[in-house]
N, C-alpha and C positions, 0 to 999 in steps of 0.2 A: 752914585757909584760912578765911576767913570771906565773907559777901558772895556776889558772883556768881561763877560759874565758865563759861568758856568753853570749848566742846568742841572739842578739836583737829581732829575730823574733820567736823564739819558747821559750825562757827564761830559756834553760837548761844552766847548767853549765858543763864544761867538758875541758880536757885537751887538749890544741891545739893539733891537729895530726901533726905528724912529719915524717909521710912515703913520699916518694919520688914521689908521684903523684898529678900532679896539673891540675884541671879542666880549660878548655878552651873552651869557647862557640863557637859554630860552627853557622857561620850565615846563612849557606844553610839549614842545617838541623832543625835549631833552637833546638839545643840541646847542651849537653856537651860533648866533648871528653877528657878522662884522658890521661894525658902525663906524662910519667915515665922520670923524670929528674935526676934520679941517675948518669948517664954517663956523663951528661952535666958539662962544666967548670963553676966556680959559678957566674962569670958576666952574661953568658947566662941563667943559672937558676933564677939569680933575675930578669933578664931583662922579662922572661916568667911570673915570679910571679906577677910583677906590673899589668899585664892584666890579671893574671888568679884569679881562685876561689878554695876555699877548700870546701868539701861538709860537711856540719855540721852533725855529727853524730845522735844528737836528741836522746838522751839517753832514753827519757821517750816515745819515738816512737807515738806522739800524733799529730804532725805535717808533711804535705806533705815535700818531699824532697824539700831542699832549701841551696843555697849556700851563702858563704860570700867572700869579695876579700881575696886572697891568703896572703897579707901583713896586714890583718886586728889585728893581733896580734904583730906585729913589732913594735908598738908605746905603749904611756901610756894608760891609762883605757877609754877605749870609753866613748863618751857623748851620750845618747840616749834622744833625745828630742821629745816629744808626743804632737800634737795638739789636744786639746778636745773641742768640741762644737756639737752642734744639726746640723741636715742635712741643707745645704744651709746658713750656718752662714759666710761663708767666708773663710775657713779654707786653703783652696787651694790657694785661690787668696793671703792670707797673706804670705803662703808659700814660694811662686813663688816670690812674692816681695821682700821677705827676702834672699832668694839664689841668685836672680839677683844682688839687692844691696851689697850681699857680694863679688860677682865677679866685681862688680865696685869698688873695693877697700874701700868699705864700713867700714872694720875693721881696715883699715892702721892706725888711730888715736891711736888705742890700741896696734899697733905692731903687728899685726893679719894679716896673708896672708891665702887664702884659694885656695885648687885646689881639684880636684877630686879623691877620693879614690877607689871607683868602677865606671871605667869609662864609661861602656857600661850603667850602669843605671843612671848616670848623662845624658849622651848623650839623652836618652829616655826622660828624666824630661825636659831637654832643648828645645827638638821638641816640646813636646806635650804642655809645659804649657808656657815656657820664651816667647819663639818665639810667641806665641800666644797673649800673654801681651802685648809685644812690639807692634805688630801690634793693638791692642786695641779689640782683639777679645775677645769672652766669653769663659772662661776657662771650661773644662768639669769638673763634679762633679767625685768624687771617687766611683768607683763601690762597692757593699754590698761583704764583703767577702775577700777583699785585706789583706793580710797579710804580705806582703814584705814591707821594708822601700820605701819612696819615692825618697830618694836620701842619699847616704852616702858621705859624705867629708871628708877632710884632713884638719886639722886648725893648723898651727905652728904659735907660738907666744913665748912672755917670759916665760911661764909656760912649755914648751916643744912641742911636735908633739902628736896630739890626734885625733883618729877619731870622726867623729859627725854623726850619723844616725837620720834622721827624718823620723818621722810616721805621714802620714795625712791618717785616715782610714776615711770609710763612717759614717756619723752621725746616720745612722740607726744602726749599728754595738756599736757605742757607747751608744746608749739608749737600746740597747737588754739587758734583764736581764738573758740571758742563760750565766750560770756559766763556760761554757765548749767555748764560742766563741773564735775562735783562732784568730780571727783579733783584738782583744783587749788585747792579750797576750803581747804586748809591754809594758803595764803599769806596768808589775811586773819588767822587767828590765830599766824601765826608769829612767833618773836621774835629768830631769827638765821637766816641763810642762807648755803647753801655753793654757790658757783657753781662747778661742775664742766666744765672745757674737756679735750678730749683733744688730745693732739699732734696736728697735722696733718702725717703723713709722706705725702707724694705715693704712695709705693709702695703704702700701705695704703689709701688714699683714692681711688687711680684718677684723681685731679686733679692738672694740673698747678699749678693754683694754689690758694690757700686759699678757703673760702668766704667771700662778701662779707658776709653776715650770719648771726647767731647767734639764731634765731626764739625758743628758748626763754628766753634771756637778756633779751632786749629786751621780750618781754611780761611776764616777772616783776617786771623795773626799773619798768615802767609801773604795775605795782600797789603797788609798795613804797616807789616814789621819795620820799615825803613822810614816811616812818615813820621815817627815821633808825635802823634795824636795824643791827646788828652783822653783818657780811659777811666771808667771806673766797673767796679763788679759788684751786680747785687744778687743776692740770694734771696731768692723768692721762694714762697709757701713754707717759710721758715715755721709757721705757726701748726705744720703738721708733724712737726718734729717732737717726739715724747720724750719725758725721761721715765724710765723703768727703774725702781729701785731693786737693788740685790735680794733675792731670795732669802725666806726667813727659815725657820724650823717647821716643818708641816707642809713647806710648797715646795713646788718642783721649780728648777734653775730655768727650764724653757719657759713656760708659761707664768711661774709666780702666781699659781693656783694651788689650792689646798691639794696635797698627794692622795692618791687613792687609799682608802683605808685597809690596812692588812690585820691579819690575827693579831697581831703584836700591838697595833695601834688602832683600835676599832672607833668608829665614827661615834664622835659624841650625841648622848641622847637628844630626839629631836625636840623634846620638852624643855632641854636646858639653853638658855640664851647665849649666843656667840657674838662677839665684836663684828660690828658691819662696817667696813672699812670701804672706801670706793675700789673701783676696778682696778687702778693705775696703783694702787698698794698692796702689797702682800695681806690678803686675808688672814685672820687670826685663825686658829686650830685650837686655842685652849678656850675654856670655859670659864665665866664669872665665878665669882663665890656666891654672890648675891646680888640683887638688881642694882644697889647702890655702890658695889664695889668697881674699882678700875680694871680694865681689861689687862689680865695676867700675859698677855702675847705681846701687848705693846709696852708697857710699863710694869713697875713691880707693883702688884697689887697692894692696894691700901690694907691697913690692919682692918681686921673684920671684928665689929664689937663682939663679945662673949656673949653668948644667948641668943644670936642671930638666928632665926628659924630657917630651914631650908626653903628655896623659892617654891610659891605654889603656882599653879597654872596661871591665875590672875597675875600674881607678880611678873611671873616670866613673860606675858603678854607685854605688861607695862614696860619693861626692859626692852623688847623689841621696838616701842614706839617712843617715849617720851623720855623714860629713864634712860634708854640705851643712847640718847643724844648727848646725855650730860656725862654718861659713865665710861665711854671711849676717850682715851687720852693720846690716842696717836694722832699727830699733828698733821697727817695725810687726809684724816677722815673728816668729812664735811661738816661733823658736829664740833671740831676742835677750833676755838675762835680766840 
């Protein structure tokens, strides 16, 4: 890459430094050591640069000291992808799934391979998020005020080699109206945006109606409106949406549960088996004629052979177990296969 480089963290443009010092992170001191590579042979210098960093000069002097991979400017123009969404919308979960899929050769059909460009940053992301995701654990949310990229990868494909920086900042920062909020500075240099919206299940949100505004979307669109960036909208947590079938006779419309018995519609005798449908289907309120008959609330009852005796206590117990599984014809029932 020639010419100016835009830092994805502070959004300043500057000429990539050419001084012979490379910063190396010291795991013991948790700080950076600067190594002079001027006297090193080219191959040794290049090897150190692969795991080293360059200090961003931050010409505006408005951001705490931060570092970029020492090889960040050795490839094509960087791609900066930001995830935008409210707090708890699923941004971190989506990004974790995307990066994991990329490492499982999910981009190979397009001739693209993926590797880490910032090895230490990617290792931290893998341990904190990817491994937790693979164990089925709950992912921690992003802390407020984080300005660093979540991960920086290197993509190789038919179009060449390009760094890709992903930003996943806290929803509270994205909803902030503070014009000098450093956490959202990545939007200045973003080259693509993913808008993440969580499906609004009233049971999960505790609201009877959907929110009227998405503050994070509005503020981001206002800053990006005239730039014509590629954008995508991801609906997260769609597995929490549920289908509630319409109520049927004997069920209340609000809960899809059997209505309270009245004098005109007394509760069925406890000794008589009833249809056992799952909670998401309207439970039956009519009784079976016999253990082998079909549920009269789900489908018309099958013809009962003449001379069938009334169900006994033993046959009633059987209908609640094995016979009940084969008798109910409601397609929502677990027994309907």
